[in-house]
C-alpha positions in Angstrom: 83.5 27.3 -1.9 87.1 28.4 -1.3 88.7 31.3 -3.1 91.8 29.7 -4.4 93.7 31.4 -7.2 92.6 30.1 -10.6 94.9 27.8 -12.3 94.3 29.0 -15.9 92.4 31.5 -18.0 90.0 31.1 -20.8 89.3 33.7 -23.5 86.2 35.8 -23.1 83.6 36.0 -25.8 83.7 39.7 -25.7 86.7 41.8 -26.7 85.7 44.5 -24.1 86.0 42.1 -21.2 88.9 40.5 -19.4 89.7 36.9 -20.1 87.6 34.5 -17.9 89.5 32.9 -15.0 89.1 29.1 -15.1 88.5 27.1 -12.0 87.8 23.4 -11.6 85.4 22.8 -8.7 83.7 19.9 -7.0 79.9 20.0 -6.3 78.9 17.5 -3.7 75.2 16.8 -3.1 74.3 15.1 0.2 71.1 12.9 0.1 69.0 11.0 2.6 66.8 8.3 1.2 63.6 6.6 2.3 63.6 2.8 2.9 61.7 2.2 -0.3 64.2 3.9 -2.6 66.1 0.6 -3.4 64.2 -2.6 -3.9 65.4 -5.6 -1.7 68.0 -7.7 -3.6 66.8 -11.1 -4.8 68.0 -14.1 -2.9 70.2 -15.1 -5.7 71.9 -11.7 -5.9 75.6 -11.6 -5.2 75.5 -7.9 -4.2 74.0 -6.0 -1.4 72.2 -2.7 -1.6 72.7 -0.1 1.2 71.9 -1.3 4.6 68.7 -0.2 6.4 70.7 2.1 8.7 71.4 4.2 5.7 67.8 5.1 5.2 65.5 7.4 7.0 62.1 5.8 7.8 60.6 9.2 8.7 60.6 10.4 5.0 58.6 9.2 2.1 60.8 10.5 -0.8 64.5 11.3 -1.4 65.8 14.6 -0.1 68.9 16.6 -1.0 70.7 19.1 1.2 71.4 22.5 -0.2 73.5 25.1 1.6 72.9 28.9 1.5 76.1 30.7 0.8 77.0 33.5 3.2 78.0 37.1 2.4 81.6 36.2 3.3 82.3 34.2 0.1 83.5 35.8 -3.1 80.7 34.6 -5.5 77.0 33.8 -5.5 76.3 35.1 -1.9 72.9 34.1 -0.4 72.3 31.5 -3.1 71.6 27.8 -2.5 74.4 25.4 -3.6 75.8 22.0 -2.9 79.1 21.7 -0.9 81.5 23.2 -3.4 85.2 24.1 -3.6 88.2 24.3 -5.8 90.2 21.2 -6.8 93.7 22.0 -5.4 96.9 20.8 -7.0 97.5 18.8 -3.8 94.3 16.9 -4.2 95.0 13.3 -5.5 91.7 13.3 -7.3 88.4 15.3 -7.6 86.8 12.8 -5.2 89.5 13.5 -2.7 88.8 17.2 -3.1 85.1 16.5 -2.5 85.8 14.7 0.8 88.1 17.5 1.9 85.5 20.3 1.1 82.7 18.3 2.8 84.7 18.0 6.0 85.8 21.7 6.0 82.3 23.0 5.4 80.1 20.5 7.4 82.5 18.5 9.7 81.1 15.3 8.2 83.5 12.5 7.4 83.5 9.0 5.8 81.9 7.7 9.0 78.9 9.9 8.3 78.7 9.6 4.5 79.2 7.1 1.7 79.7 7.9 -2.0 76.5 7.2 -3.8 77.7 8.1 -7.4 79.7 10.5 -9.5 78.4 12.7 -12.3 79.9 13.5 -15.7 82.0 16.7 -15.4 81.0 19.7 -17.6 82.1 23.3 -18.2 80.2 26.6 -18.5 81.1 30.3 -18.4 79.6 33.0 -16.2 80.8 36.4 -17.4 79.0 38.1 -14.5 81.7 36.9 -12.1 84.5 36.5 -14.7 84.7 32.7 -14.4 84.8 29.7 -16.6 83.8 26.8 -14.3 84.5 23.1 -14.7 82.1 21.2 -12.4 82.8 17.7 -11.0 79.5 16.6 -9.5 79.2 13.9 -6.8 76.4 12.4 -4.7 76.9 11.3 -1.1 74.5 9.3 1.0 74.0 10.2 4.6 74.6 7.2 6.8 72.3 6.4 9.7 70.3 9.7 9.2 67.7 8.7 11.9 70.0 7.1 14.4 70.3 7.8 18.1 70.4 11.5 18.8 69.3 12.4 15.3 72.0 10.3 13.5 74.5 11.8 11.1 72.3 14.7 10.2 72.8 16.2 13.6 76.5 16.2 13.1 76.3 18.7 10.2 78.0 21.9 11.5 78.3 24.5 8.8 81.3 26.9 8.6 81.6 30.5 7.7 80.9 29.9 4.0 77.2 29.2 4.7 74.5 31.0 6.6 72.1 28.0 6.7 70.9 24.9 4.9 67.8 22.9 4.2 66.4 19.7 2.7 64.8 19.8 -0.8 63.0 17.3 -3.0 65.5 16.9 -5.9 62.6 17.2 -8.4 61.7 20.6 -7.1 65.2 22.2 -7.7 65.1 24.7 -10.6 67.6 26.8 -12.4 65.4 29.9 -11.9 65.9 33.2 -10.2 63.0 32.7 -7.8 64.5 29.4 -6.6 67.6 31.2 -5.5 70.3 28.7 -6.5 73.8 29.2 -7.9 74.0 29.0 -11.7 73.5 25.6 -13.3 72.4 24.1 -9.9 69.9 21.8 -11.6 72.3 20.9 -14.3 74.8 19.7 -11.7 72.1 17.9 -9.8 70.6 16.1 -12.8 74.1 14.6 -13.5 73.9 12.6 -10.2 70.1 12.3 -9.8 68.8 10.1 -12.6 65.1 10.7 -12.0 65.2 14.3 -13.2 65.8 13.2 -16.8 64.7 9.6 -16.9 61.6 9.7 -14.7 60.9 7.9 -11.5 60.7 4.3 -12.8 63.6 4.4 -15.3 65.7 6.3 -12.8 65.1 3.7 -10.1 66.1 0.9 -12.5 69.3 2.7 -13.3 70.1 3.5 -9.6 69.6 -0.1 -8.6 71.5 -1.4 -11.6 74.5 0.8 -10.8 74.5 -0.5 -7.2 74.3 -4.1 -8.3 77.3 -3.6 -10.6 79.3 -1.7 -8.0 78.8 -4.4 -5.3 79.1 -7.5 -7.4 82.4 -9.2 -6.4 81.5 -12.6 -7.8 80.9 -12.1 -11.6 83.7 -11.6 -14.0 84.1 -8.6 -16.3 82.4 -10.3 -19.2 79.3 -11.3 -17.2 79.2 -7.8 -15.7 79.3 -6.2 -19.2 76.3 -8.4 -20.2 74.5 -7.3 -17.0 75.1 -3.7 -17.9 73.5 -4.2 -21.3 70.5 -5.8 -19.7 70.2 -2.9 -17.2 70.4 -0.3 -20.0 67.7 -2.3 -21.9 65.5 -2.2 -18.8 66.1 1.5 -18.2 64.9 2.3 -21.8 62.0 0.0 -21.4 60.8 2.0 -18.4 61.3 5.4 -20.0 58.1 7.3 -20.7 57.0 6.9 -24.3 56.2 10.6 -24.4 59.9 11.6 -24.1 61.0 9.2 -26.8 60.8 11.0 -30.1 62.9 11.5 -33.2 65.3 14.4 -34.0 64.2 17.8 -32.9 62.7 20.1 -35.5 65.4 22.7 -34.8 68.1 20.3 -35.8 69.4 19.9 -32.3 70.2 16.4 -30.9 67.2 14.6 -29.5 67.0 14.7 -25.7 66.1 11.0 -25.4 69.4 10.1 -27.2 71.4 12.2 -24.7 69.5 10.5 -21.8 70.2 7.0 -23.1 73.9 7.8 -23.6 74.1 9.4 -20.1 72.5 6.3 -18.6 75.2 4.2 -20.3 77.9 6.5 -19.0 76.6 6.0 -15.4 76.7 2.2 -15.8 80.3 2.5 -16.9 81.5 5.0 -14.2 79.2 4.1 -11.3 79.4 0.3 -11.7 82.4 -1.6 -10.5 85.3 0.5 -11.8 87.9 -2.3 -12.1 85.6 -3.9 -14.6 84.9 -0.7 -16.4 86.8 -1.5 -19.7 84.5 -4.4 -20.6 81.4 -2.6 -19.4 82.2 0.6 -21.4 83.2 -1.4 -24.6 79.9 -3.4 -24.5 77.8 -0.3 -24.0 79.6 1.7 -26.7 79.1 -1.1 -29.2 75.4 -1.3 -28.3 75.0 2.5 -28.6 76.7 2.5 -32.0 74.3 -0.2 -33.2 71.4 1.9 -32.0 72.8 5.0 -33.7 73.3 3.2 -37.0 69.8 1.8 -37.0 67.8 4.8 -35.7 69.6 7.8 -37.2 70.5 6.3 -40.5 66.9 5.1 -41.0 65.1 8.4 -41.7 61.7 6.9 -41.3 62.6 5.6 -37.8 64.2 8.7 -36.6 61.6 11.3 -37.8 58.3 9.5 -38.0 58.2 6.8 -35.4 56.1 7.2 -32.3 57.8 7.0 -28.9 56.4 3.5 -28.5 57.8 2.4 -31.9 61.1 4.0 -31.2 61.4 2.3 -27.8 60.6 -1.1 -29.4 63.3 -0.6 -32.0 66.0 0.3 -29.5 65.0 -2.5 -27.1 65.1 -5.0 -30.0 68.6 -3.8 -30.9 69.8 -4.3 -27.4 68.2 -7.7 -27.2 70.1 -8.8 -30.2 73.4 -7.5 -28.7 72.6 -9.4 -25.5 71.6 -12.7 -27.2 74.8 -12.6 -29.4 77.2 -12.5 -26.5 77.3 -16.3 -25.7 78.6 -16.9 -29.2 81.8 -15.0 -28.4 83.1 -17.8 -26.2 82.7 -20.3 -29.0 84.7 -18.0 -31.3 87.5 -17.6 -28.7 87.6 -21.3 -28.1 88.2 -21.9 -31.8 90.8 -19.2 -31.9 92.5 -20.9 -28.9 92.5 -24.3 -30.5 94.0 -22.8 -33.7 96.7 -21.1 -31.7 97.7 -24.4 -30.0 97.8 -26.2 -33.4 100.1 -23.6 -34.9 102.4 -23.0 -31.9 102.4 -26.3 -30.0 101.8 -29.0 -32.7 103.9 -31.7 -31.0 101.7 -31.6 -28.0 98.5 -32.2 -30.0 99.1 -36.0 -29.8 98.1 -38.8 -27.3 101.8 -39.4 -26.5 102.5 -35.9 -25.2 100.0 -34.4 -22.8 99.6 -30.6 -23.1 100.4 -29.0 -19.7 98.4 -25.9 -19.1 98.6 -23.7 -16.0 95.9 -21.2 -15.1 94.3 -19.5 -12.1 91.1 -17.9 -10.8 87.9 -18.6 -12.6 87.1 -17.1 -16.0 84.0 -18.1 -18.0 86.0 -17.7 -21.1 88.9 -19.9 -19.9 86.5 -22.5 -18.6 84.7 -22.7 -21.9 87.9 -22.9 -23.9 89.6 -25.6 -21.8 86.4 -27.6 -21.7 86.1 -27.6 -25.5 89.8 -28.4 -26.3 89.2 -32.2 -26.4 86.4 -31.6 -29.0 88.3 -29.1 -31.1 91.6 -31.0 -30.8 90.5 -34.6 -30.6 94.1 -36.0 -30.2 94.9 -33.9 -27.2 95.5 -35.1 -23.7 95.3 -32.3 -21.1 97.4 -31.9 -18.0 95.7 -28.9 -16.4 97.1 -27.2 -13.4 95.0 -24.7 -11.4 96.0 -22.3 -8.6 93.4 -22.3 -5.8 93.2 -18.5 -6.0 92.7 -17.2 -2.5 90.9 -15.6 -0.8 87.7 -16.6 -2.6 89.2 -19.9 -4.0 87.8 -19.3 -7.5 90.4 -21.8 -8.8 88.7 -24.6 -6.9 85.4 -23.7 -8.7 87.2 -23.7 -12.0 88.7 -27.1 -11.4 85.3 -28.5 -10.5 83.7 -27.1 -13.6 86.5 -28.5 -15.8 86.3 -31.9 -14.1 82.6 -32.2 -14.9 83.0 -30.9 -18.5 85.9 -33.2 -19.3 84.2 -36.2 -17.9 81.2 -36.0 -20.2 80.6 -38.6 -22.9 81.3 -36.1 -25.7 84.7 -34.9 -24.2 85.8 -38.4 -23.2 84.9 -40.3 -26.3 88.3 -41.9 -26.4 90.4 -43.9 -24.0 92.7 -41.1 -23.0 92.5 -39.6 -19.5 92.9 -35.9 -18.7 94.5 -34.7 -15.5 93.6 -31.7 -13.2 95.9 -30.7 -10.3 95.0 -27.9 -7.9 98.0 -26.1 -6.4 98.1 -23.8 -3.5 98.9 -20.2 -4.4 102.2 -20.5 -2.4 103.3 -23.3 -4.7 102.9 -21.3 -7.9 106.6 -21.6 -8.7 106.4 -25.4 -8.4 103.3 -25.5 -10.6 105.1 -23.8 -13.5 107.7 -26.6 -13.9 107.3 -28.4 -17.2 104.3 -26.4 -18.4 104.0 -25.7 -22.1 101.2 -23.1 -21.9 100.2 -20.5 -19.3 96.7 -19.1 -19.7 95.4 -16.1 -17.9 92.3 -14.1 -18.3 92.0 -10.3 -18.3 89.7 -7.9 -16.6 91.3 -5.0 -18.4 94.0 -4.6 -21.1 95.9 -1.3 -21.2 96.7 0.2 -24.6 100.4 -0.8 -24.2 99.4 -4.5 -23.9 99.7 -4.7 -20.1 97.0 -6.9 -18.6 95.1 -6.6 -15.3 94.1 -9.9 -13.9 93.6 -11.8 -10.6 96.4 -11.1 -8.1 98.8 -14.0 -8.4 99.0 -13.7 -12.2 102.3 -11.8 -12.1 103.9 -14.3 -9.8 102.9 -17.1 -12.3 104.4 -15.3 -15.3 107.6 -14.4 -13.5 108.0 -18.0 -12.3 107.3 -19.3 -15.8 110.2 -17.2 -17.1 112.5 -18.9 -14.6 111.2 -22.5 -14.7 109.7 -22.9 -18.2 111.4 -20.5 -20.6 110.0 -22.2 -23.7 106.4 -22.0 -22.4 103.9 -19.8 -24.2 102.0 -17.2 -22.2 98.5 -16.5 -23.6 95.8 -14.0 -22.5 92.5 -15.5 -23.3 89.7 -13.0 -23.5 87.3 -11.1 -25.7 88.3 -7.9 -27.3 86.0 -5.7 -25.2 88.5 -6.0 -22.3 90.8 -3.5 -24.1 90.7 -0.1 -22.3 91.0 3.5 -23.5 94.5 4.8 -24.2 96.6 5.5 -21.1 99.1 4.0 -18.8 98.1 1.1 -16.5 98.9 3.3 -13.5 95.9 5.5 -14.1 93.4 2.6 -13.6 91.9 1.8 -10.2 93.6 -0.4 -7.7 90.8 -2.4 -6.0 91.2 -3.5 -2.4 88.3 -5.6 -1.4 89.0 -5.3 2.3 89.9 -7.7 5.0 86.6 -9.6 5.4 87.3 -12.1 2.5 90.7 -12.9 4.0 89.8 -13.1 7.7 86.8 -15.4 6.9 89.4 -18.1 6.0 91.5 -17.4 9.1 88.5 -17.8 11.3 87.1 -20.8 9.5 86.6 -24.2 11.1 89.7 -25.5 9.2 92.0 -23.2 11.1 93.6 -24.2 14.4 92.6 -22.6 17.7 96.0 -20.8 17.7 95.3 -19.3 14.2 91.8 -18.2 15.1 93.1 -16.5 18.2 95.9 -14.8 16.2 93.2 -13.7 13.7 91.2 -12.1 16.5 94.3 -10.2 17.7 95.1 -9.0 14.2 91.4 -7.8 13.8 91.6 -6.0 17.0 94.8 -4.3 16.1 93.3 -3.4 12.7 90.4 -1.7 14.4 88.0 -4.0 12.6 84.4 -4.7 13.6 81.7 -7.0 12.2 78.9 -4.9 13.4 78.4 -1.7 11.5 77.0 1.2 13.4 77.8 -0.2 16.9 80.4 1.5 19.1 83.6 -0.5 19.4 84.2 -2.0 22.8 87.5 -1.5 24.5 89.7 -4.6 24.3 92.5 -5.5 26.7 95.0 -4.9 23.8 93.9 -1.2 23.6 97.3 0.0 24.7 99.1 -1.9 22.0 96.6 -0.6 19.4 97.7 2.9 20.0 101.3 1.9 19.4 101.1 -0.5 16.4 99.1 0.0 13.1 98.1 -3.3 11.5 96.5 -3.5 8.0 95.2 -6.4 5.9 95.6 -5.9 2.2 93.4 -7.7 -0.2 94.3 -6.3 -3.6 92.1 -8.1 -6.2 94.0 -7.4 -9.4 97.5 -6.7 -10.5 99.2 -5.6 -13.8 101.3 -7.9 -15.9 103.5 -6.1 -18.4 102.9 -6.8 -22.1 106.5 -7.9 -22.5 105.6 -11.1 -20.4 102.8 -12.1 -22.9 103.2 -14.0 -26.1 99.7 -13.6 -27.6 96.2 -12.3 -26.9 93.7 -14.8 -28.2 90.3 -13.2 -28.8 87.1 -13.8 -30.8 88.9 -12.1 -33.7 91.8 -14.5 -33.6 95.4 -14.1 -32.4 96.5 -10.6 -31.5 99.7 -8.8 -30.6 100.3 -5.6 -28.8 99.8 -3.6 -32.0 96.3 -5.0 -32.4 95.6 -4.0 -28.8 96.8 -0.5 -29.5 94.6 -0.1 -32.6 91.6 -1.4 -30.7 92.2 1.0 -27.9 92.4 4.0 -30.3 89.2 2.9 -32.1 87.5 2.7 -28.8 88.7 6.2 -27.9 87.1 7.7 -31.0 83.8 6.0 -30.2 83.9 7.1 -26.6 84.6 10.8 -27.6 81.8 10.7 -30.1 79.1 9.1 -27.9 80.1 10.3 -24.4 82.2 13.4 -25.0 79.4 15.9 -25.8 77.2 14.9 -22.8 
């Protein structure tokens, strides 16, 4: 832990003492895991859990590294601690500070470690050292801990801030004097190690659930929010009945209620961050339903057994999950009503309704598939961008073709049209359209929308080629995020693999495949993790030229480019979005803030 000058002060609780100096610090726990920690993913899973090289076959249970602070540091000498240090003003984020401190104190880098998860920050005071600490906990996983020569573990070289280090069972760590840890050591650890509070079974369910969400690059935000609800339900189902009880007799909040909310917080923060708005909104709605039922029903909250209480909570979540498919029906009806009001002349057999969209959204698929049913006179001219690199638009077009060709949708003699355009021809695709429909993975409080990259190009081309066209965001209201500018949200780059697979595919010419290999070589890419990179004949050029492949998944479209947001609650404008965001903020502060 460095000894940087504190950035602020906090008032002391005693009038005879100096004000406490405030410091924000990162606390990074390094773990190594046995092979059995994560269950193998199912064959149908779209995600991948950590590779076998990230596990240590020589151990039977997880271990966490704790470092004994030397007598050269300013506080807590000779006490066990994680890798800790101040968050400097030059650090872009707490996570950046964590990586910096780890390298300074152990020499380890991202080639040796991967981020396992983050914990919820918290603050406490220690008058014995005149400090008020804000702790930002992180968990890192040691890569290849048992590799050749001892793996990454052998590369740990402590600096002057530590006099030694050792591996511990996380469940053996205590906030006691005889254990010899820094203050709140267990409190920091429990915020990244679920098993301490939830137990082994429930903790494992949550850990695997977070990894599935984090590494799911196939499902949309709505599907992932539903998955998060199912994971939370399974976590609660695996919790020990003995720890599920009503309000404490001393009037304090029940521990089980804190544990459930913390599990939900982790699903939000340690799932796939770009989908966090929908996941958070769905979880907060479910928690509010649990709160209303359990705590407003005195008999349930004070007299129920742990088994009864668990059954009640699981039933509430089951109802939340089972009700989700109905949302798409409500959005589809809202969409049809919007077209009837705003584009009435195109709801006739004589004038096809030209609609342009991209990517693949379950909500958009459902709405477009049901338009001929909800608007029986309509004839659809649907234009779809292929949406590289994963070509989700092709999948959307296939789904629509099947749906629109069914007997129910084609009960008249009119014929619908579907045209797939390359992404590069997006400008051409906008000519003559009456309606542009995009989805949303996140809606900022100012009305800006984050959606599949390519959306902004479509909206700008529409302004140029089809000024009278309406631009509609079709999504459920849970996509609205907490207040804040779009810039504060994550920019997700999914790496070069998705892109280069297309370059190297059978459809590419020999020349393109050769060029792709050259680009990969210049980009220092390798398809074999853990193997040393072989020297190539282009090595001289590699030292002179830096080549990168960017695969940014989502981009922001300003609210001013959008005419309406069509949700399960009807047609919204930017004021509706702002109010929803503020309501969500209040719920988030109440349910997650005190944790």
